[in-house]
C-alpha positions in Angstrom: -18.8 -50.1 85.2 -17.7 -48.8 82.0 -21.1 -48.1 80.9 -21.9 -46.0 84.1 -18.8 -44.1 83.5 -19.7 -43.2 80.0 -23.1 -42.1 81.2 -21.5 -40.0 83.7 -19.0 -38.3 81.4 -22.0 -37.9 79.1 -24.1 -36.2 81.7 -21.3 -34.2 82.7 -20.5 -33.0 79.2 -24.2 -31.9 78.7 -24.1 -29.9 82.1 -21.0 -28.2 81.0 -22.5 -27.4 77.7 -25.5 -26.0 79.2 -23.4 -23.9 81.8 -21.5 -22.6 78.9 -24.6 -21.9 76.6 -26.2 -20.1 79.7 -23.0 -18.1 80.3 -22.8 -17.0 76.6 -26.5 -16.2 76.5 -26.2 -14.0 79.6 -23.1 -12.2 78.1 -24.6 -11.7 75.0 -27.8 -10.0 76.7 -25.5 -8.1 79.1 -23.6 -6.7 76.1 -26.9 -5.9 74.3 -28.2 -4.0 77.6 -24.8 -2.3 77.7 -25.1 -1.2 74.1 -28.6 0.0 74.5 -27.8 2.1 77.7 -24.8 3.7 76.1 -27.0 4.4 73.1 -29.5 6.0 75.5 -26.8 8.0 77.5 -25.3 9.2 74.1 -28.9 10.4 72.8 -29.4 12.1 76.1 -26.0 13.9 76.0 -26.5 15.0 72.6 -30.0 16.4 73.4 -28.6 18.4 76.3 -26.1 20.0 74.1 -28.8 20.7 71.7 -31.0 22.2 74.4 -28.1 24.4 75.3 -27.8 25.7 71.9 -31.6 26.3 71.5 -31.5 28.2 74.8 -28.7 30.5 73.7 -30.7 31.3 70.6 -33.8 32.0 72.4 -31.9 34.2 75.0 -30.3 36.2 72.3 -33.4 36.7 70.1 -35.4 37.7 73.0 -32.9 40.4 73.6 -33.2 41.6 70.1 -37.0 41.7 70.8 -36.5 44.2 73.6 -34.7 46.5 71.4 -36.8 46.2 68.3 -39.8 48.4 67.2 -39.6 47.2 63.5 -42.4 45.0 62.3 -39.9 43.3 59.7 -37.3 42.6 62.3 -39.8 41.2 65.0 -41.3 39.1 62.5 -37.8 37.6 61.6 -36.9 37.2 65.1 -40.4 35.9 66.3 -40.1 33.2 63.7 -36.5 32.1 64.9 -38.1 32.1 68.4 -40.8 30.0 67.6 -38.5 27.3 65.8 -35.8 27.4 68.7 -38.5 26.9 71.4 -40.2 24.0 69.6 -36.8 22.4 69.0 -35.7 23.1 72.7 -39.1 21.0 73.9 -38.2 18.1 71.8 -34.8 18.1 73.4 -36.1 18.6 76.8 -38.4 15.6 76.3 -35.6 13.3 75.0 -33.8 14.1 78.2 -36.6 13.6 80.6 -38.8 11.0 78.8 -41.6 13.5 78.8 -41.6 13.9 82.6 -44.7 16.1 83.7 -43.1 17.3 86.8 -41.4 20.2 84.9 -44.3 21.6 83.0 -43.3 24.9 83.8 -40.3 24.8 81.7 -42.3 23.4 78.9 -44.6 26.1 79.4 -42.1 28.6 79.0 -40.6 27.1 75.9 -44.1 26.7 74.3 -45.3 30.1 75.1 -42.1 32.2 74.4 -42.5 31.8 70.6 -46.3 32.2 70.5 -46.2 35.4 72.5 -43.6 37.2 70.3 -45.4 36.0 67.1 -48.6 37.7 68.7 -46.5 40.9 69.2 -45.5 40.8 65.7 -49.0 40.8 64.5 -49.6 43.8 66.6 -46.8 45.6 65.2 -47.7 44.6 61.5 -51.2 46.2 62.1 -49.5 49.6 62.9 -49.8 49.5 66.5 -47.2 50.0 69.3 -46.3 47.6 72.1 -47.8 48.5 75.4 -45.8 49.0 78.7 -47.1 45.7 79.9 -46.1 43.8 76.7 -42.6 45.6 77.0 -42.4 44.4 80.6 -43.5 40.8 79.7 -40.6 40.6 77.2 -38.2 41.6 80.0 -39.7 38.9 82.1 -39.2 36.5 79.3 -35.7 37.4 79.0 -35.0 37.0 82.6 -36.4 33.6 82.7 -34.6 32.6 79.6 -31.3 33.8 80.8 -31.7 31.8 84.0 -32.7 28.7 82.1 -30.0 29.2 79.6 -27.4 29.6 82.3 -28.8 26.4 84.1 -28.6 24.3 80.9 -25.1 25.4 80.1 -23.8 24.6 83.6 -25.4 21.3 83.2 -23.5 20.6 79.9 -20.3 21.6 81.8 -21.1 19.1 84.5 -22.0 16.4 81.8 -18.5 17.0 80.2 -16.9 16.7 83.6 -18.7 13.4 84.4 -20.9 14.8 87.2 -24.2 14.4 85.6 -26.5 11.3 86.4 -29.1 11.0 83.9 -30.6 7.8 85.5 -32.0 9.8 88.5 -34.0 12.5 86.4 -37.6 11.6 87.4 -37.0 10.6 91.0 -35.1 13.7 91.6 -37.6 15.8 90.3 -39.9 14.8 93.2 -37.1 15.0 95.9 -37.1 18.6 97.5 -33.7 19.7 98.9 -31.6 17.0 97.4 -28.0 18.3 97.4 -26.7 15.9 94.9 -26.4 17.3 91.6 -28.6 15.5 89.0 -30.1 17.0 85.9 -33.7 17.0 87.1 -32.7 19.0 90.2 -31.5 22.0 88.2 -34.5 21.9 86.1 -36.9 21.7 88.6 -35.4 24.8 90.3 -35.8 26.6 87.0 -39.3 25.4 87.0 -40.0 26.7 90.3 -38.8 30.1 89.1 -41.2 30.2 86.3 -44.4 29.6 88.4 -45.3 33.3 88.2 -44.8 33.3 84.3 -48.0 35.0 82.7 -50.5 32.5 81.4 -51.0 32.0 77.6 -52.8 29.2 75.7 -50.5 27.2 73.5 -50.5 23.8 71.6 -54.3 24.2 70.9 -57.1 25.5 73.5 -56.6 24.7 77.1 -53.5 22.2 77.1 -51.9 24.2 80.1 -54.3 22.3 82.3 -53.4 18.6 81.3 -51.0 17.9 84.5 -52.6 19.9 87.3 -54.4 17.0 89.1 -54.6 13.3 89.8 -56.0 11.0 87.2 -59.5 9.7 87.8 -59.0 7.2 84.8 -56.1 5.2 86.4 -57.2 5.7 89.9 -59.5 2.8 90.1 -57.5 0.6 87.6 -55.3 -2.4 89.1 -51.5 -2.0 89.4 -49.6 -4.0 86.8 -46.2 -5.4 87.2 -43.1 -4.4 85.6 -43.1 -7.4 83.5 -46.8 -6.8 82.4 -46.0 -3.2 81.5 -42.9 -4.6 79.4 -45.3 -6.7 77.4 -47.7 -3.8 76.8 -44.8 -1.5 75.8 -43.5 -4.1 73.4 -46.9 -4.7 71.8 -47.5 -0.8 71.4 -44.1 -0.6 69.4 -44.6 -3.7 67.5 -41.4 -5.4 68.9 -40.6 -8.7 70.9 -40.9 -8.3 74.7 -37.1 -9.3 75.1 -36.0 -6.4 72.8 -37.6 -4.0 75.4 -35.3 -2.8 78.3 -36.3 -1.3 81.7 -35.1 2.2 82.4 -36.7 3.6 85.5 -39.7 3.6 87.6 -41.5 6.7 88.7 -44.0 7.6 91.5 -45.8 11.0 90.9 -49.2 12.1 90.0 -48.9 9.7 87.1 -46.8 6.9 88.1 -45.0 4.9 85.3 -42.6 2.4 84.2 -40.2 3.6 81.5 -38.5 1.5 78.8 -36.3 1.8 75.8 -35.7 0.0 72.5 -33.0 1.5 70.4 -33.7 5.1 69.9 -37.3 4.9 71.4 -38.3 5.8 74.7 -41.7 4.7 76.2 -43.6 5.0 79.4 -46.5 2.9 80.7 -48.6 3.7 83.7 -48.4 1.5 86.9 -51.9 1.5 87.2 -54.0 0.1 84.3 -50.7 -0.5 82.1 -51.6 2.5 79.8 -49.0 3.8 77.4 -48.7 7.4 78.4 -45.7 8.4 76.2 -43.5 7.5 73.3 -40.7 9.4 71.5 -38.4 8.2 68.8 -35.1 10.5 69.0 -34.3 10.7 65.1 -34.1 13.7 62.7 -36.6 14.1 60.1 -35.1 14.5 56.7 -36.6 16.6 53.8 -40.3 16.9 53.9 -41.9 14.7 51.2 -45.7 14.4 52.5 -48.0 17.3 53.4 -49.3 18.1 57.0 -52.9 16.6 55.7 -50.9 13.5 54.9 -49.4 13.6 58.5 -53.0 13.9 59.8 -54.3 11.1 58.1 -51.4 8.9 59.3 -51.6 10.0 62.8 -55.4 9.4 62.8 -54.9 5.9 61.4 -52.3 5.4 64.0 -54.6 6.3 66.9 -57.4 4.2 65.6 -55.1 1.1 65.7 -54.0 1.8 69.1 -57.8 2.1 70.3 -58.4 5.7 70.3 -61.4 5.9 67.8 -63.4 8.7 69.8 -60.9 11.5 69.2 -61.0 14.4 66.7 -58.0 16.5 65.4 -58.0 20.1 66.2 -54.7 22.0 66.0 -51.2 21.1 64.5 -47.7 22.6 64.3 -44.8 21.8 62.1 -41.2 22.0 63.1 -38.1 20.9 61.7 -39.9 18.5 59.4 -42.0 17.1 62.1 -45.9 17.6 62.3 -47.3 17.4 65.8 -51.2 17.1 65.7 -53.6 17.6 68.9 -56.4 15.4 69.2 -59.1 15.9 71.6 -61.7 13.2 73.0 -65.0 13.6 70.8 -68.2 11.7 71.7 -71.9 12.5 70.8 -70.9 15.8 69.1 -69.0 17.1 72.1 -65.4 18.0 72.2 -63.5 17.3 75.5 -60.4 19.8 75.0 -58.4 18.6 78.1 -58.6 14.9 77.0 -55.6 15.7 74.8 -53.5 13.3 72.7 -50.5 14.6 70.8 -49.1 12.5 67.8 -46.0 13.6 65.9 -45.3 12.5 62.4 -42.1 12.6 60.3 -42.6 14.6 57.1 -39.9 12.7 55.3 -41.6 9.2 55.4 -44.7 9.3 57.4 -43.1 7.6 60.5 -44.6 8.1 63.9 -42.0 9.8 66.1 -44.0 10.7 69.1 -47.2 9.8 71.0 -48.2 11.7 74.2 -51.5 10.7 75.9 -50.8 12.3 79.0 -53.6 14.9 78.9 -55.9 12.1 77.9 -55.1 9.9 81.0 -54.9 12.9 83.3 -58.3 14.3 82.5 -60.6 11.7 80.9 -63.6 10.9 83.0 -67.4 10.7 82.7 -69.1 14.1 82.4 -72.8 15.1 82.7 -74.1 17.7 80.2 -76.4 20.4 82.2 -80.2 19.5 81.6 -81.0 23.2 82.4 -79.5 24.9 79.3 -81.5 27.9 78.2 -79.8 28.5 74.9 -79.1 26.2 71.9 -76.4 26.7 69.4 -78.4 28.8 67.3 -79.9 31.2 69.8 -76.7 31.5 71.8 -74.9 32.6 68.6 -77.1 35.7 68.7 -75.5 36.7 71.9 -72.1 37.4 70.1 -71.2 40.9 68.9 -72.9 41.9 65.8 -69.7 42.4 63.8 -68.4 38.9 64.2 -69.2 36.4 61.2 -69.8 32.8 62.7 -67.6 30.4 60.7 -68.6 27.4 62.8 -69.8 26.3 66.0 -69.7 23.1 68.3 -70.4 22.0 71.7 -67.3 21.4 74.3 -66.1 21.0 77.5 -63.3 23.6 78.7 -61.4 23.6 81.9 -61.5 26.7 84.5 -58.7 27.8 86.7 -60.0 26.1 89.6 -59.7 22.5 88.3 -63.3 22.3 87.3 -64.7 22.2 83.9 -67.7 24.2 82.0 -69.8 23.0 79.2 -70.1 25.6 76.5 -70.8 26.4 72.9 -67.7 27.2 70.9 -67.9 29.8 68.0 -65.2 30.2 65.5 -65.6 33.7 64.4 -64.2 36.3 61.8 -63.9 39.9 63.1 -64.2 42.9 60.8 -60.3 43.2 60.7 -60.1 39.6 59.3 -58.9 38.3 62.6 -60.3 34.8 63.7 -61.4 34.1 67.2 -63.0 31.4 69.3 -65.7 32.6 71.5 -67.1 30.3 74.2 -70.6 30.7 75.5 -72.2 29.2 78.7 -75.6 27.7 77.3 -77.2 28.0 80.8 -76.4 31.7 81.6 -75.5 32.9 78.0 -72.3 34.5 79.5 -68.9 34.4 77.7 -66.7 32.0 79.4 -63.5 32.7 77.3 -62.2 34.2 74.0 -59.0 32.9 72.2 -57.4 34.5 69.3 -56.2 32.0 66.5 -52.8 32.4 65.2 -51.9 31.3 61.7 -48.5 30.5 60.5 -46.5 28.3 58.1 -45.9 25.9 61.0 -49.7 25.4 61.6 -52.5 27.0 63.6 -52.0 28.1 67.5 -54.1 30.0 69.9 -53.5 32.7 72.7 
């Protein structure tokens, strides 16, 4: 009898110990989750405030552009606009986890700097701005003022506790939602930017990356949230239990989003592909070169399984070098299959990865079998005063969500300006011409 009582006491003690241990374990994990969510919230609040500052800078400097006819003044202002717009994009990415539904806002922020740089180049050559260019500056200013007012309003709402960061992505897809969420206001601004004049930025043809459904993931199997979490953890090189779920989106590229400390990462619901990763830290003093950054980014992509890619253009802003890679196979560059990698120039850490363009556009293409020209003969169709520096085969998009197989010729004109000319090898027609812009921050096109 005594023995049975002892066993009962022992079993009861064990059960109590287990319950207490589970309670402690659950409490610790709930505390960790609360801390991480608080850190993410604080990071987004900081990014929103920074975005407001950058937008104010953009608005003011665009106004200066409207009044300036001096090459020296415009050069200074254009440089500031380029830096502010690039920094604003980083803040916007942190707030929205790289959401593709507000691509118009990204387009505006990307293009505003490049456009003023191109105007500066024109003034520096002794030319004057045309009436159309002056009108474009007015449009930029109007868009900028609207967006700046929206962001400042959001900051006030955030300070008053009326802003919900958790509903960002779902709200983007909800038309007419009367509740105030961050994404609703940004989506309104995005709609106002739809008629903004198209310029190419971040390397050729990146404007086209979010315009359709992905053929790559369309036929892939759905993955569970747990499986996506495992893939996110593997990509970051951390334990699965150290990754926490943030939200789920249903859009043209549906994803699960997770976070780990200062890092946000998205995984596609179909196929479980990592589409986006961003670490929200500032880069310190630059200690490595852009060439070093490209080598580190290329090695990183190779480790992640992206071996058939080739770097094209890069830009450097606030100590971070962002390199654009395009899919490359059998001597052909596929420009819309775009991957961006951001590298900190203080220690070479990978701060950003964006494979949205690749996932949205990658598919099997067929090279025309009725080409009339080869690279050599098609080059003779260019203007006589253009010096061919390099050539290659490529696929580029059209405005109608189709693609053209072309020959790309990198050329130098008599005035020293470098350009890219695209020739159709079947007809010999020029399909596109892009102007190369060189700056201290990298190489861009328009």
